[in-house]
C-alpha positions in Angstrom: 10.5 0.9 6.7 10.7 3.4 3.8 9.2 0.7 1.4 6.4 0.2 3.9 5.7 4.0 4.0 5.8 4.1 0.2 3.3 1.2 0.0 1.0 3.0 2.5 1.2 6.2 0.4 0.3 4.2 -2.7 -2.7 2.6 -1.0 -3.9 6.0 0.4 -3.7 7.6 -3.0 -5.6 4.7 -4.7 -8.3 4.9 -2.0 -8.7 8.7 -2.6 -8.9 8.1 -6.4 -11.6 5.5 -5.9 -13.8 8.1 -4.4 -13.8 10.2 -7.6 -16.8 9.9 -10.0 -16.3 7.6 -12.9 -15.8 9.1 -16.3 -14.1 12.3 -15.0 -10.7 13.1 -16.3 -7.8 14.5 -14.3 -5.1 16.6 -15.9 -1.5 15.9 -14.8 0.3 18.7 -16.5 2.2 17.8 -19.6 1.5 14.1 -19.0 -2.1 14.5 -20.3 -5.6 13.7 -19.0 -6.4 10.5 -17.2 -9.4 8.7 -15.8 -9.2 7.5 -12.2 -8.9 3.9 -13.6 -5.9 4.9 -15.7 -4.3 6.7 -12.8 -4.7 3.7 -10.6 -3.2 1.5 -13.3 -0.2 3.8 -13.6 0.3 3.8 -9.8 0.3 0.0 -9.8 2.8 -0.1 -12.7 5.0 2.3 -10.8 5.7 4.4 -13.8 6.4 8.1 -14.1 2.7 9.1 -14.2 2.0 6.9 -11.2 4.8 8.4 -9.2 3.7 11.9 -10.1 0.1 11.5 -8.9 1.4 10.0 -5.6 3.7 13.0 -5.2 0.8 15.5 -6.0 -1.6 13.8 -3.7 0.8 13.5 -0.8 1.9 17.2 -1.2 -1.8 18.1 -1.1 -2.4 16.1 2.1 0.7 17.5 3.8 -0.5 21.1 3.0 -3.9 20.3 4.2 -2.5 19.0 7.5 -0.3 22.1 8.0 -3.3 24.3 7.3 -1.7 25.9 4.3 -5.0 25.6 2.3 -7.0 27.5 4.9 -5.3 30.9 4.5 
């Protein structure tokens, strides 16, 4: 079950990244700047950068759901 949730989170984050304009870079703190294609590649590899972008995106969505971003 937990693996299924992790896969769904991965797919959700990739879908959100695909909506970003091509050529734009996203800064992930000390990891550096990445294009959406590079971030998707890192997610698919399951490396540290991929895990971090999933964590960041899921935290954002949870905050959005709770209404924390509306205050």
